[in-house]
gemmi code that builds the backbone of each chain (N, CA, C; Angstrom):
import gemmi

chains = {
    "A": [
        ("UNK", (147.147, 6.242, 198.238), (145.745, 6.604, 198.178), (144.894, 5.475, 197.629)),
        ("UNK", (143.599, 5.661, 197.680), (142.666, 4.658, 197.197), (142.851, 4.443, 195.712)),
        ("UNK", (142.847, 3.179, 195.273), (142.996, 2.881, 193.855), (141.973, 1.861, 193.426)),
        ("UNK", (141.607, 1.966, 192.167), (140.777, 0.966, 191.538), (141.622, 0.258, 190.494)),
        ("UNK", (141.516, -1.052, 190.465), (142.211, -1.831, 189.456), (141.217, -2.209, 188.376)),
        ("UNK", (141.425, -1.683, 187.199), (140.506, -1.926, 186.091), (141.211, -2.805, 185.072)),
        ("UNK", (140.510, -3.811, 184.598), (141.102, -4.697, 183.598), (140.050, -5.158, 182.596)),
        ("UNK", (140.489, -5.465, 181.369), (141.867, -5.307, 180.907), (142.174, -3.856, 180.565)),
        ("UNK", (143.420, -3.547, 180.327), (143.793, -2.181, 179.952), (143.368, -1.873, 178.534)),
        ("UNK", (143.392, -2.897, 177.676), (142.971, -2.704, 176.293), (142.366, -3.993, 175.762)),
        ("UNK", (141.498, -3.823, 174.768), (140.849, -4.968, 174.141), (140.754, -4.720, 172.648)),
        ("UNK", (141.062, -5.761, 171.893), (140.931, -5.693, 170.441), (139.975, -6.819, 170.039)),
        ("UNK", (138.818, -6.465, 169.534), (137.808, -7.476, 169.255), (137.247, -7.271, 167.858)),
        ("UNK", (136.485, -8.272, 167.421), (135.778, -8.189, 166.149), (134.384, -7.636, 166.376)),
        ("UNK", (133.908, -6.905, 165.423), (132.538, -6.397, 165.505), (131.572, -7.554, 165.726)),
        ("UNK", (130.633, -7.353, 166.633), (129.650, -8.386, 166.923), (129.982, -9.213, 168.154)),
        ("UNK", (131.226, -9.144, 168.597), (131.612, -9.894, 169.791), (131.100, -9.205, 171.057)),
        ("UNK", (131.001, -9.991, 172.117), (130.655, -9.440, 173.423), (131.929, -9.009, 174.139)),
        ("UNK", (131.790, -8.035, 175.030), (132.927, -7.466, 175.749), (132.638, -7.517, 177.241)),
        ("UNK", (133.674, -7.780, 178.016), (133.533, -7.755, 179.461), (134.757, -7.105, 180.083)),
        ("UNK", (134.529, -6.202, 181.009), (135.607, -5.548, 181.730), (135.194, -5.414, 183.180)),
        ("UNK", (136.181, -5.272, 184.078), (135.816, -5.196, 185.486), (136.756, -4.300, 186.270)),
        ("UNK", (136.305, -3.957, 187.449), (137.073, -3.130, 188.374), (137.016, -3.747, 189.753)),
        ("UNK", (138.140, -3.694, 190.448), (138.175, -4.183, 191.823), (138.818, -3.135, 192.720)),
        ("UNK", (138.404, -3.185, 193.977), (138.911, -2.235, 194.956), (139.267, -2.972, 196.229)),
        ("UNK", (140.193, -2.424, 196.982), (140.536, -3.015, 198.272), (139.583, -2.516, 199.356)),
        ("UNK", (138.790, -1.514, 199.038), (137.853, -0.944, 200.000), (136.419, -1.142, 199.538)),
        ("UNK", (135.506, -1.044, 200.465), (134.084, -1.143, 200.152), (133.605, 0.169, 199.557)),
        ("UNK", (132.930, 0.084, 198.428), (132.417, 1.274, 197.759), (130.908, 1.402, 197.942)),
        ("UNK", (130.454, 2.633, 197.964), (129.048, 2.945, 198.142), (128.336, 3.072, 196.811)),
        ("UNK", (129.090, 3.451, 195.797), (128.556, 3.704, 194.459), (129.570, 3.250, 193.427)),
        ("UNK", (129.060, 2.658, 192.357), (129.916, 2.334, 191.206), (129.318, 3.012, 189.988)),
        ("UNK", (130.190, 3.637, 189.200), (129.756, 4.300, 187.982), (130.618, 3.813, 186.821)),
        ("UNK", (130.009, 3.751, 185.654), (130.758, 3.422, 184.442), (130.596, 4.561, 183.442)),
        ("UNK", (131.746, 5.017, 182.916), (131.779, 6.111, 181.949), (132.448, 5.631, 180.659)),
        ("UNK", (132.104, 6.315, 179.579), (132.793, 6.110, 178.299), (133.319, 7.453, 177.818)),
        ("UNK", (134.559, 7.443, 177.333), (135.164, 8.667, 176.821), (135.575, 8.470, 175.367)),
        ("UNK", (135.046, 9.324, 174.510), (135.446, 9.357, 173.105), (136.590, 10.350, 172.942)),
        ("UNK", (137.390, 10.197, 171.906), (138.528, 11.119, 171.699), (138.080, 12.570, 171.653)),
        ("UNK", (138.753, 13.412, 172.420), (138.456, 14.839, 172.399), (137.212, 15.238, 173.164)),
        ("UNK", (136.641, 14.305, 173.903), (135.418, 14.605, 174.655), (135.601, 14.241, 176.124)),
        ("UNK", (134.640, 14.679, 176.926), (134.666, 14.308, 178.334), (133.999, 12.969, 178.558)),
        ("UNK", (134.275, 12.332, 179.695), (133.601, 11.069, 180.012), (132.088, 11.247, 180.076)),
        ("UNK", (131.386, 10.287, 179.517), (129.927, 10.306, 179.520), (129.435, 9.160, 180.385)),
        ("UNK", (128.525, 9.466, 181.297), (128.008, 8.445, 182.201), (127.172, 7.428, 181.435)),
        ("UNK", (127.491, 6.152, 181.653), (126.752, 5.060, 181.017), (125.753, 4.440, 181.987)),
        ("UNK", (126.262, 4.037, 183.132), (125.440, 3.322, 184.114), (125.900, 3.719, 185.504)),
        ("UNK", (124.940, 3.889, 186.409), (125.217, 4.162, 187.817), (124.607, 3.054, 188.672)),
        ("UNK", (125.364, 2.582, 189.643), (124.935, 1.484, 190.523), (125.047, 1.934, 191.961)),
        ("UNK", (124.000, 1.684, 192.749), (123.965, 2.218, 194.103), (123.773, 1.159, 195.186)),
        ("UNK", (123.469, -0.090, 194.783), (123.216, -1.131, 195.788), (124.003, -2.381, 195.447)),
        ("UNK", (124.541, -3.023, 196.488), (125.255, -4.273, 196.298), (124.347, -5.292, 195.628)),
        ("UNK", (124.883, -5.948, 194.596), (124.110, -6.939, 193.864), (123.281, -6.366, 192.728)),
        ("UNK", (123.184, -5.055, 192.669), (122.357, -4.414, 191.638), (122.884, -4.740, 190.246)),
        ("UNK", (121.966, -5.087, 189.354), (122.288, -5.368, 187.956), (121.465, -4.417, 187.117)),
        ("UNK", (122.127, -3.599, 186.327), (121.436, -2.563, 185.564), (121.852, -2.619, 184.105)),
        ("UNK", (120.877, -2.445, 183.229), (121.154, -2.441, 181.788), (120.838, -1.097, 181.178)),
        ("UNK", (121.585, -0.797, 180.133), (121.362, 0.415, 179.343), (121.591, 0.003, 177.892)),
        ("UNK", (120.535, -0.428, 177.234), (120.677, -0.945, 175.870), (121.482, -2.227, 175.863)),
        ("UNK", (122.570, -2.229, 175.097), (123.418, -3.418, 175.015), (124.416, -3.500, 176.164)),
        ("UNK", (124.393, -2.531, 177.048), (125.316, -2.492, 178.179), (124.641, -3.020, 179.442)),
        ("UNK", (125.391, -3.813, 180.189), (124.912, -4.304, 181.466), (126.035, -4.176, 182.479)),
        ("UNK", (125.722, -3.671, 183.658), (126.730, -3.533, 184.706), (126.170, -4.073, 186.011)),
        ("UNK", (127.073, -4.575, 186.847), (126.654, -5.093, 188.141), (127.535, -4.552, 189.256)),
        ("UNK", (126.912, -4.296, 190.374), (127.564, -3.878, 191.616), (127.829, -5.163, 192.397)),
        ("UNK", (129.092, -5.506, 192.623), (129.421, -6.772, 193.260), (128.848, -6.901, 194.665)),
        ("UNK", (128.548, -8.127, 195.038), (127.966, -8.408, 196.354), (128.891, -7.971, 197.483)),
        ("UNK", (130.184, -8.115, 197.277), (131.138, -7.722, 198.311), (131.314, -6.208, 198.388)),
        ("UNK", (130.776, -5.493, 197.409), (130.883, -4.040, 197.267), (132.304, -3.600, 196.939)),
        ("UNK", (133.134, -4.559, 196.538), (134.514, -4.237, 196.195), (134.792, -4.426, 194.709)),
        ("UNK", (133.759, -4.721, 193.939), (134.006, -4.892, 192.518), (132.754, -4.607, 191.692)),
        ("UNK", (132.991, -4.405, 190.407), (131.900, -4.170, 189.473), (132.353, -4.614, 188.089)),
        ("UNK", (131.413, -5.039, 187.265), (131.771, -5.359, 185.894), (130.820, -4.674, 184.930)),
        ("UNK", (131.321, -4.519, 183.706), (130.526, -3.959, 182.608), (130.603, -4.915, 181.434)),
        ("UNK", (129.466, -5.274, 180.897), (129.408, -6.100, 179.696), (128.779, -5.317, 178.562)),
        ("UNK", (129.318, -5.508, 177.375), (128.733, -4.935, 176.168), (128.429, -6.109, 175.239)),
        ("UNK", (127.201, -6.233, 174.815), (126.838, -7.342, 173.936), (126.807, -6.862, 172.484)),
        ("UNK", (127.170, -7.773, 171.590), (127.095, -7.517, 170.144), (127.718, -6.173, 169.784)),
        ("UNK", (129.007, -6.051, 170.010), (129.685, -4.761, 169.837), (129.533, -4.221, 168.412)),
        ("UNK", (129.480, -2.898, 168.336), (129.392, -2.189, 167.057), (130.501, -1.143, 167.002)),
        ("UNK", (130.821, -0.622, 165.837), (131.952, 0.314, 165.723), (131.885, 1.510, 166.663)),
        ("UNK", (130.698, 2.021, 166.944), (130.603, 3.208, 167.810), (130.886, 2.891, 169.278)),
        ("UNK", (131.086, 1.642, 169.610), (131.470, 1.290, 170.977), (132.948, 1.579, 171.241)),
        ("UNK", (133.693, 1.875, 170.209), (135.118, 2.183, 170.363), (135.292, 3.374, 171.286)),
        ("UNK", (136.275, 3.277, 172.180), (136.543, 4.369, 173.104), (137.232, 3.840, 174.343)),
        ("UNK", (137.314, 4.686, 175.345), (137.901, 4.286, 176.623), (136.795, 4.241, 177.663)),
        ("UNK", (136.725, 3.130, 178.371), (135.716, 2.939, 179.401), (136.374, 3.059, 180.771)),
        ("UNK", (135.764, 3.854, 181.626), (136.279, 4.047, 182.978), (135.254, 3.582, 183.993)),
        ("UNK", (135.744, 2.895, 185.010), (134.917, 2.667, 186.182), (135.274, 3.747, 187.202)),
        ("UNK", (134.341, 4.030, 188.076), (134.581, 4.998, 189.145), (133.739, 4.585, 190.338)),
        ("UNK", (134.272, 4.849, 191.504), (133.545, 4.494, 192.708), (133.725, 5.545, 193.782)),
        ("UNK", (132.793, 5.551, 194.703), (132.916, 6.449, 195.844), (132.766, 5.657, 197.124)),
        ("UNK", (133.590, 6.048, 198.098), (133.522, 5.413, 199.410), (132.318, 5.946, 200.159)),
        ("UNK", (131.810, 5.147, 201.085), (130.636, 5.577, 201.846), (130.935, 6.868, 202.580)),
        ("UNK", (130.039, 7.833, 202.419), (130.214, 9.112, 203.098), (131.132, 10.067, 202.385)),
        ("UNK", (131.724, 9.616, 201.293), (132.641, 10.484, 200.544), (131.987, 10.927, 199.253)),
        ("UNK", (132.275, 12.133, 198.857), (131.706, 12.649, 197.630), (132.668, 12.500, 196.455)),
        ("UNK", (133.933, 12.296, 196.773), (134.929, 12.180, 195.723), (134.827, 10.831, 195.034)),
        ("UNK", (135.077, 10.838, 193.720), (135.118, 9.605, 192.953), (136.565, 9.176, 192.769)),
        ("UNK", (136.775, 7.864, 192.818), (138.062, 7.272, 192.468), (137.870, 6.604, 191.120)),
        ("UNK", (138.778, 6.868, 190.195), (138.644, 6.335, 188.840), (139.624, 5.197, 188.584)),
        ("UNK", (139.170, 4.233, 187.793), (140.067, 3.214, 187.280), (140.946, 3.790, 186.178)),
        ("UNK", (141.886, 2.966, 185.728), (142.846, 3.445, 184.729), (142.258, 3.464, 183.321)),
        ("UNK", (141.124, 2.828, 183.145), (140.478, 2.828, 181.839), (140.743, 1.564, 181.050)),
        ("UNK", (139.786, 1.178, 180.225), (139.924, 0.075, 179.274), (139.700, 0.634, 177.882)),
        ("UNK", (140.721, 0.529, 177.052), (140.626, 1.040, 175.680), (140.092, -0.066, 174.783)),
        ("UNK", (138.937, 0.188, 174.180), (138.291, -0.805, 173.325), (138.476, -0.440, 171.862)),
        ("UNK", (139.028, -1.381, 171.121), (139.202, -1.225, 169.677), (138.431, -2.333, 168.980)),
        ("UNK", (137.691, -1.984, 167.942), (136.866, -2.966, 167.242), (137.289, -3.047, 165.789)),
        ("UNK", (137.583, -4.260, 165.361), (137.914, -4.511, 163.963), (136.638, -4.844, 163.209)),
        ("UNK", (136.371, -4.129, 162.129), (135.112, -4.353, 161.406), (135.088, -5.689, 160.681)),
    ],
    "B": [
        ("UNK", (118.376, 19.578, 177.537), (118.993, 20.379, 178.598), (120.489, 20.517, 178.338)),
        ("UNK", (121.024, 21.686, 178.651), (122.449, 21.895, 178.454), (123.214, 21.122, 179.496)),
        ("UNK", (124.334, 20.548, 179.054), (125.211, 19.865, 179.979), (126.180, 20.852, 180.595)),
        ("UNK", (127.254, 20.333, 181.145), (128.314, 21.178, 181.691), (129.023, 21.881, 180.523)),
        ("UNK", (129.206, 23.173, 180.680), (129.826, 23.962, 179.609), (131.202, 24.433, 180.064)),
        ("UNK", (132.192, 24.213, 179.218), (133.549, 24.655, 179.532), (134.082, 25.533, 178.415)),
        ("UNK", (134.885, 26.512, 178.804), (135.554, 27.335, 177.802), (136.915, 27.780, 178.315)),
        ("UNK", (137.881, 27.987, 177.413), (137.804, 27.604, 176.003), (137.929, 26.085, 175.832)),
        ("UNK", (137.720, 25.573, 174.655), (137.915, 24.147, 174.399), (139.389, 23.836, 174.202)),
        ("UNK", (140.106, 24.806, 173.653), (141.548, 24.641, 173.446), (142.238, 25.932, 173.860)),
        ("UNK", (143.405, 25.759, 174.482), (144.177, 26.914, 174.896), (145.644, 26.598, 174.696)),
        ("UNK", (146.310, 27.462, 173.944), (147.755, 27.333, 173.767), (148.376, 28.602, 174.299)),
        ("UNK", (149.333, 28.454, 175.190), (149.943, 29.623, 175.797), (151.424, 29.371, 176.003)),
        ("UNK", (152.114, 30.414, 176.351), (153.547, 30.283, 176.589), (153.828, 30.203, 178.081)),
        ("UNK", (154.875, 29.515, 178.405), (155.292, 29.360, 179.791), (155.351, 30.725, 180.476)),
        ("UNK", (154.804, 30.773, 181.685), (154.834, 32.008, 182.448), (153.556, 32.817, 182.348)),
        ("UNK", (152.735, 32.507, 181.364), (151.494, 33.255, 181.190), (150.422, 32.739, 182.148)),
        ("UNK", (149.466, 33.603, 182.435), (148.317, 33.208, 183.248), (147.265, 32.549, 182.364)),
        ("UNK", (146.677, 31.479, 182.880), (145.634, 30.760, 182.146), (144.392, 30.691, 183.022)),
        ("UNK", (143.244, 30.980, 182.451), (141.977, 30.874, 183.183), (141.019, 29.984, 182.412)),
        ("UNK", (140.587, 28.931, 183.079), (139.622, 27.998, 182.501), (138.270, 28.249, 183.173)),
        ("UNK", (137.203, 28.109, 182.381), (135.880, 28.457, 182.875), (134.917, 27.290, 182.788)),
        ("UNK", (133.969, 27.277, 183.706), (133.012, 26.178, 183.757), (131.653, 26.690, 184.205)),
        ("UNK", (130.622, 26.223, 183.505), (129.243, 26.458, 183.918), (128.626, 25.103, 184.202)),
        ("UNK", (128.273, 24.833, 185.461), (127.704, 23.513, 185.781), (126.267, 23.395, 185.296)),
        ("UNK", (125.755, 22.192, 185.367), (124.352, 21.957, 185.021), (123.480, 22.685, 186.039)),
        ("UNK", (122.478, 23.381, 185.549), (121.599, 24.146, 186.420), (120.953, 23.250, 187.479)),
        ("UNK", (121.027, 23.702, 188.720), (120.434, 22.935, 189.807), (121.400, 21.993, 190.507)),
        ("UNK", (122.561, 21.791, 189.911), (123.560, 20.937, 190.560), (124.280, 21.730, 191.652)),
        ("UNK", (124.527, 21.064, 192.776), (125.099, 21.755, 193.925), (126.599, 21.545, 194.086)),
        ("UNK", (127.140, 20.579, 193.377), (128.561, 20.266, 193.545), (129.285, 20.414, 192.216)),
        ("UNK", (130.516, 20.916, 192.293), (131.314, 21.121, 191.092), (132.719, 20.613, 191.348)),
        ("UNK", (133.261, 19.927, 190.346), (134.559, 19.271, 190.464), (135.463, 19.712, 189.311)),
        ("UNK", (136.729, 19.904, 189.606), (137.740, 20.150, 188.576), (138.707, 18.963, 188.552)),
        ("UNK", (138.926, 18.411, 187.353), (139.841, 17.292, 187.141), (140.899, 17.665, 186.111)),
        ("UNK", (141.994, 16.936, 186.185), (143.029, 17.038, 185.157), (143.275, 15.619, 184.623)),
        ("UNK", (143.417, 15.500, 183.305), (143.661, 14.187, 182.702), (144.926, 14.210, 181.859)),
        ("UNK", (145.824, 13.306, 182.144), (147.025, 13.116, 181.351), (147.196, 11.629, 181.068)),
        ("UNK", (148.005, 11.324, 180.065), (148.243, 9.921, 179.737), (148.921, 9.206, 180.892)),
        ("UNK", (149.837, 9.894, 181.540), (150.627, 9.245, 182.590), (149.832, 9.034, 183.874)),
        ("UNK", (149.009, 9.987, 184.248), (148.377, 9.951, 185.567), (146.866, 9.728, 185.524)),
        ("UNK", (146.302, 9.681, 184.309), (144.868, 9.448, 184.211), (144.087, 10.651, 184.703)),
        ("UNK", (142.907, 10.397, 185.255), (142.034, 11.454, 185.770), (142.374, 11.744, 187.224)),
        ("UNK", (142.701, 12.984, 187.509), (143.038, 13.387, 188.874), (142.067, 14.476, 189.328)),
        ("UNK", (141.503, 14.314, 190.497), (140.654, 15.353, 191.067), (141.527, 16.451, 191.645)),
        ("UNK", (141.257, 17.680, 191.221), (142.033, 18.814, 191.719), (141.352, 19.456, 192.927)),
        ("UNK", (140.074, 19.763, 192.779), (139.335, 20.454, 193.827), (137.852, 20.239, 193.589)),
        ("UNK", (137.038, 20.306, 194.681), (135.606, 20.319, 194.454), (134.910, 21.259, 195.420)),
        ("UNK", (133.748, 21.728, 194.981), (132.936, 22.688, 195.714), (131.558, 22.079, 196.019)),
        ("UNK", (131.027, 22.418, 197.172), (129.628, 22.163, 197.488), (128.969, 23.498, 197.776)),
        ("UNK", (127.871, 23.781, 197.088), (127.168, 25.049, 197.304), (128.130, 26.234, 197.267)),
        ("UNK", (129.023, 26.215, 196.284), (129.976, 27.295, 196.000), (131.142, 27.358, 196.981)),
        ("UNK", (131.201, 26.478, 197.955), (132.255, 26.506, 198.958), (133.279, 25.413, 198.655)),
        ("UNK", (134.573, 25.767, 198.609), (135.580, 24.725, 198.370), (135.635, 23.751, 199.539)),
        ("UNK", (135.537, 22.459, 199.232), (135.501, 21.436, 200.262), (136.842, 20.723, 200.390)),
        ("UNK", (137.433, 20.398, 199.266), (138.676, 19.620, 199.287), (139.547, 20.080, 198.138)),
        ("UNK", (140.668, 20.710, 198.459), (141.605, 21.159, 197.414), (142.926, 20.413, 197.510)),
        ("UNK", (142.886, 19.252, 198.127), (144.126, 18.492, 198.332), (144.768, 18.026, 197.028)),
        ("UNK", (144.005, 18.015, 195.958), (144.547, 17.600, 194.674), (145.185, 18.715, 193.874)),
        ("UNK", (145.062, 19.927, 194.329), (145.677, 21.057, 193.616), (147.187, 20.914, 193.716)),
        ("UNK", (147.869, 20.825, 192.593), (149.279, 20.458, 192.615), (150.195, 21.474, 193.283)),
        ("UNK", (149.951, 22.740, 193.064), (150.853, 23.755, 193.611), (150.088, 25.039, 193.840)),
        ("UNK", (150.782, 25.970, 194.494), (150.165, 27.279, 194.730), (149.897, 28.035, 193.438)),
        ("UNK", (150.464, 27.576, 192.373), (150.204, 28.234, 191.085), (148.771, 28.012, 190.620)),
        ("UNK", (148.135, 27.012, 191.195), (146.762, 26.674, 190.824), (145.801, 27.276, 191.849)),
        ("UNK", (144.724, 27.876, 191.361), (143.675, 28.374, 192.243), (142.329, 28.206, 191.552)),
        ("UNK", (141.284, 28.023, 192.342), (139.941, 27.862, 191.791), (138.964, 28.675, 192.621)),
        ("UNK", (137.958, 29.205, 191.926), (136.922, 29.979, 192.586), (135.560, 29.568, 192.057)),
        ("UNK", (134.565, 29.788, 192.880), (133.184, 29.575, 192.450), (132.358, 30.707, 193.055)),
        ("UNK", (132.294, 31.838, 192.363), (131.620, 33.011, 192.916), (130.112, 32.867, 193.018)),
        ("UNK", (129.529, 31.985, 192.203), (128.095, 31.736, 192.290), (127.793, 30.334, 191.791)),
        ("UNK", (126.546, 29.945, 191.874), (126.165, 28.561, 191.569), (126.292, 28.195, 190.104)),
        ("UNK", (126.496, 29.174, 189.240), (126.506, 28.879, 187.809), (127.846, 29.149, 187.152)),
        ("UNK", (128.900, 29.339, 187.955), (130.166, 29.686, 187.333), (131.348, 29.332, 188.238)),
        ("UNK", (132.377, 28.774, 187.611), (133.608, 28.489, 188.335), (134.796, 28.720, 187.412)),
        ("UNK", (135.928, 29.083, 188.010), (137.156, 29.257, 187.244), (138.288, 28.459, 187.888)),
        ("UNK", (139.179, 28.010, 187.037), (140.431, 27.388, 187.466), (141.548, 28.208, 186.830)),
        ("UNK", (142.424, 28.743, 187.664), (143.466, 29.636, 187.174), (144.834, 29.030, 187.452)),
        ("UNK", (145.711, 29.166, 186.493), (147.107, 28.727, 186.656), (147.983, 29.951, 186.388)),
        ("UNK", (148.776, 30.311, 187.372), (149.622, 31.485, 187.252), (150.870, 31.333, 188.110)),
        ("UNK", (152.048, 31.289, 187.514), (152.327, 31.233, 186.082), (152.226, 29.795, 185.554)),
        ("UNK", (151.889, 29.656, 184.305), (151.776, 28.321, 183.725), (153.161, 27.763, 183.358)),
        ("UNK", (153.244, 26.425, 183.370), (154.471, 25.723, 183.025), (154.140, 24.610, 182.023)),
        ("UNK", (155.132, 24.183, 181.236), (154.864, 23.127, 180.241), (154.257, 21.861, 180.864)),
        ("UNK", (154.638, 21.527, 182.083), (154.108, 20.305, 182.699), (152.640, 20.429, 183.081)),
        ("UNK", (152.073, 21.620, 182.954), (150.642, 21.800, 183.195), (149.809, 21.394, 181.977)),
        ("UNK", (150.469, 21.105, 180.888), (149.750, 20.705, 179.669), (148.952, 19.431, 179.950)),
        ("UNK", (147.658, 19.490, 179.684), (146.759, 18.387, 179.997), (145.374, 18.777, 179.510)),
        ("UNK", (144.431, 17.869, 179.693), (143.026, 18.205, 179.474), (142.387, 18.410, 180.844)),
        ("UNK", (141.731, 19.547, 181.008), (141.104, 19.879, 182.277), (139.587, 19.747, 182.125)),
        ("UNK", (139.018, 18.951, 183.008), (137.573, 18.719, 182.968), (136.899, 19.329, 184.184)),
        ("UNK", (135.701, 19.820, 183.935), (134.819, 20.254, 184.996), (133.653, 19.264, 185.019)),
        ("UNK", (133.185, 18.921, 186.205), (132.040, 18.030, 186.340), (131.114, 18.606, 187.405)),
        ("UNK", (129.820, 18.325, 187.266), (128.897, 18.760, 188.302), (128.026, 17.598, 188.743)),
        ("UNK", (127.457, 17.738, 189.916), (126.704, 16.642, 190.519), (125.525, 17.199, 191.295)),
        ("UNK", (124.361, 16.556, 191.186), (123.214, 16.997, 191.970), (123.268, 16.427, 193.384)),
        ("UNK", (122.631, 17.034, 194.314), (122.483, 16.434, 195.629), (121.159, 15.702, 195.662)),
        ("UNK", (121.028, 14.787, 196.574), (119.775, 14.059, 196.676), (120.008, 12.577, 196.718)),
        ("UNK", (118.952, 11.833, 196.971), (119.072, 10.383, 197.110), (119.612, 9.776, 195.823)),
        ("UNK", (120.699, 9.042, 195.955), (121.290, 8.383, 194.793), (121.911, 9.326, 193.798)),
        ("UNK", (121.914, 10.587, 194.054), (122.419, 11.507, 193.039), (123.719, 12.168, 193.404)),
        ("UNK", (124.061, 12.174, 194.660), (125.219, 12.938, 195.084), (126.494, 12.461, 194.424)),
        ("UNK", (126.627, 11.155, 194.200), (127.883, 10.646, 193.691), (127.961, 10.664, 192.174)),
        ("UNK", (126.881, 10.912, 191.496), (126.867, 10.823, 190.039), (127.329, 12.137, 189.449)),
        ("UNK", (128.452, 12.111, 188.776), (129.031, 13.324, 188.225), (128.885, 13.346, 186.707)),
        ("UNK", (128.605, 14.514, 186.184), (128.432, 14.722, 184.754), (129.540, 15.662, 184.285)),
        ("UNK", (130.262, 15.198, 183.273), (131.457, 15.905, 182.835), (131.186, 16.858, 181.674)),
        ("UNK", (131.968, 17.928, 181.647), (131.990, 18.806, 180.492), (132.907, 18.246, 179.417)),
        ("UNK", (133.020, 18.944, 178.277), (133.826, 18.450, 177.163), (135.323, 18.627, 177.370)),
        ("UNK", (135.708, 19.429, 178.366), (137.123, 19.598, 178.669), (137.768, 20.771, 177.955)),
        ("UNK", (138.876, 21.236, 178.527), (139.738, 22.248, 177.907), (141.109, 21.619, 177.719)),
        ("UNK", (141.542, 21.566, 176.476), (142.884, 21.026, 176.209), (143.875, 22.164, 176.312)),
        ("UNK", (144.742, 22.119, 177.303), (145.731, 23.173, 177.544), (147.102, 22.718, 177.098)),
        ("UNK", (147.726, 23.553, 176.289), (149.106, 23.314, 175.877), (149.934, 24.520, 176.297)),
        ("UNK", (150.959, 24.272, 177.094), (151.862, 25.321, 177.539), (153.209, 25.103, 176.868)),
        ("UNK", (153.595, 26.066, 176.059), (154.839, 25.924, 175.281), (156.057, 26.421, 176.051)),
    ],
}
model = gemmi.Model(1)
for chain_id, residues in chains.items():
    chain = gemmi.Chain(chain_id)
    for i, (resn, *xyz) in enumerate(residues, 1):
        res = gemmi.Residue()
        res.name, res.seqid = resn, gemmi.SeqId(i, " ")
        for name, pos in zip(("N", "CA", "C"), xyz):
            atom = gemmi.Atom()
            atom.name, atom.element = name, gemmi.Element(name[0])
            atom.pos, atom.b_iso = gemmi.Position(*pos), 0.0
            res.add_atom(atom)
        chain.add_residue(res)
    model.add_chain(chain)
structure = gemmi.Structure()
structure.add_model(model)
structure.setup_entities()
């Protein structure tokens, strides 16, 4: 089945550092979404991207929809302790309503 | 505005018992999705509905699993009989229809199911 490759699987950084993670697909996606999941909670939508090349920010978060439509990245600037959690990318194929999820990136921040 | 509501938040049951998970989607959303999350398999789509009609149930693992959506504001996921391997967190998500909105899903807090 369709898969998204999300990397890295985990990150251990110092507070204040910038973070970058990405997702790639073998297929062209129509939509890219980035979610964050805290322990014991459901994924929360961070950023939604709908056009190739689109660059969208949400506070310290910035995400881009790759030009090839097969990849996306998420950057977090000046990380803070509350950024800890698991970040998931998700995408949908054109004409499909189902989302395909990446495996997640677990972010740990050392104060 | 209220988000997706799921109940119960935690469920512990014994093997063989029937389990019913409940979901109330965001008002006005036309699509509803049921997911299962485990450490080994990540997030898996079980089934989704459009306008209360099941569209794709290819992710439902076995006949022991069934889902219904009797109206636009309520859905259930039932497991009968439950087995220990069904232990997981089950999420419900809803999505609005419309330009740029169909693919954006909003998740509930999940139900953590433990089958002993």
